[in-house]
C-alpha positions in Angstrom: 12.9 28.1 -128.5 16.0 26.2 -129.5 16.0 22.5 -130.2 17.8 21.9 -127.0 15.1 23.7 -125.0 12.5 21.5 -126.8 14.3 18.3 -125.9 14.9 19.3 -122.2 12.0 21.6 -121.2 12.7 21.0 -117.5 16.3 22.3 -117.9 15.1 25.5 -119.5 12.7 26.2 -116.6 14.0 28.8 -114.1 15.2 27.6 -110.7 12.6 27.8 -107.9 13.1 30.6 -105.4 14.7 29.9 -102.1 12.5 28.7 -99.3 10.8 31.6 -97.6 11.4 30.1 -94.2 15.2 30.3 -94.8 15.1 34.0 -95.6 16.5 36.0 -92.7 17.2 32.9 -90.5 20.7 32.0 -89.6 21.8 28.4 -89.7 22.0 28.1 -85.9 18.6 29.6 -85.4 17.1 27.2 -87.9 18.7 24.3 -86.1 17.4 25.7 -82.8 13.9 25.7 -84.1 14.2 22.2 -85.4 15.6 20.9 -82.2 12.9 22.6 -80.2 10.3 21.0 -82.6 11.8 17.5 -82.0 11.9 18.0 -78.2 8.4 19.5 -78.3 7.2 16.4 -80.2 8.7 14.1 -77.6 7.2 16.0 -74.8 3.8 16.0 -76.5 4.0 12.3 -77.2 4.9 11.3 -73.6 2.4 13.7 -72.0 -0.3 12.6 -74.5 0.3 9.0 -73.6 0.2 9.8 -69.9 -2.9 11.8 -70.5 -4.7 8.9 -72.1 -4.3 6.8 -69.0 -7.6 8.0 -67.4 -11.3 7.5 -67.6 -12.2 11.2 -68.3 -13.1 11.4 -72.1 -11.8 15.0 -72.4 -8.4 14.0 -71.1 -8.3 11.1 -73.5 -9.2 13.4 -76.4 -6.6 15.9 -75.3 -4.0 13.1 -75.1 -4.8 11.8 -78.5 -4.6 15.3 -79.9 -1.2 15.7 -78.2 0.1 12.5 -79.8 -1.2 13.8 -83.2 0.7 17.0 -82.5 3.9 15.0 -81.8 3.5 13.1 -85.1 3.0 16.4 -87.0 6.0 18.0 -85.3 8.2 15.0 -86.1 6.9 14.9 -89.7 7.6 18.6 -90.3 10.8 19.1 -88.3 12.5 15.8 -88.4 11.3 13.6 -91.3 14.2 11.1 -90.7 12.3 10.0 -87.6 9.4 8.9 -89.8 11.3 6.9 -92.4 8.6 4.2 -92.5 6.1 6.8 -93.9 6.4 7.2 -97.7 5.2 10.8 -97.8 7.3 12.1 -94.9 9.9 13.9 -97.1 7.2 15.5 -99.2 5.4 16.9 -96.1 8.7 18.1 -94.7 9.6 19.8 -98.0 6.1 21.5 -98.1 6.5 22.6 -94.4 9.9 24.1 -95.2 8.3 26.3 -97.9 5.9 27.8 -95.4 6.9 31.2 -94.0 8.0 31.6 -90.4 4.8 33.3 -89.3 2.7 30.5 -90.8 4.6 27.9 -89.0 4.4 29.9 -85.8 0.6 30.2 -86.0 0.2 26.5 -86.9 2.4 25.2 -84.1 1.0 27.6 -81.5 -2.6 26.7 -82.5 -1.8 23.0 -82.4 -0.4 23.4 -78.9 -3.2 25.5 -77.5 -6.1 23.2 -78.6 -5.4 20.3 -76.1 -5.0 22.8 -73.3 -8.4 24.4 -74.1 -9.9 20.9 -74.4 -8.6 19.7 -71.0 -6.7 22.2 -68.7 -4.4 20.0 -66.6 -0.8 20.2 -65.7 0.0 17.3 -68.0 -1.4 19.2 -71.0 0.2 22.4 -70.0 3.7 21.0 -69.5 3.4 18.6 -72.4 2.5 21.4 -74.9 4.8 24.0 -73.5 7.8 23.1 -75.7 5.7 22.7 -78.8 4.2 26.2 -78.1 7.8 27.5 -77.6 8.7 26.2 -81.0 5.9 28.3 -82.5 7.2 31.3 -80.5 10.7 30.7 -81.9 9.3 30.7 -85.5 7.3 33.8 -84.7 10.3 35.6 -83.4 12.2 34.8 -86.6 9.3 36.2 -88.6 9.8 39.6 -86.9 13.2 39.8 -88.6 16.7 40.9 -87.5 17.3 43.6 -85.0 18.9 46.7 -86.4 22.3 48.0 -85.2 22.8 51.0 -82.9 24.3 53.2 -85.6 21.3 53.1 -87.9 19.0 53.8 -85.0 21.1 56.8 -84.0 21.0 58.1 -87.6 17.2 57.7 -87.7 16.9 59.5 -84.3 19.2 62.3 -85.4 17.1 62.8 -88.6 13.9 62.8 -86.7 15.4 65.4 -84.2 16.5 67.5 -87.1 13.1 67.4 -88.8 11.4 68.3 -85.6 13.7 71.3 -85.1 13.1 72.4 -88.7 9.3 72.2 -88.2 9.6 74.1 -84.9 11.7 76.9 -86.4 9.3 77.0 -89.4 6.3 77.5 -87.2 8.1 80.1 -85.0 9.1 82.1 -88.1 5.6 81.9 -89.5 4.2 83.4 -86.2 6.6 86.4 -86.3 
């Protein structure tokens, strides 16, 4: 190590890798997922508040869980909405490091739980957009669709291999 590396050990450290959630996602799809998360958070918050205006304890529990979902969605997808919370940027940065399938499983699981707890129209419609956010992240985890030319090449190679196998078995029989 040189003397400069000893003085500035952080500068000698390699750069951290790019966030896995950004791999394979275009900028507009990333914004679509974030906007869906914010709208899903708003729908969870309003439906959760409406769900709490009842005497049924399961509806109240589902409403509280929906408002918690809204808070988590705002915290992960739009930390600028939670400026009064000191750890909002840290949680958002950690959520951005998650892979797309992990976010998909987390958001879909969060959205399904209140519906299982209390199956009403309010919980269904309130969690639908939050669940759709998870579905959008899940679709991005599948990756990009290939082009027609590469699929045609693969199909042609498969066809050629099948013909070679067929002619090889026919020659072996003769």
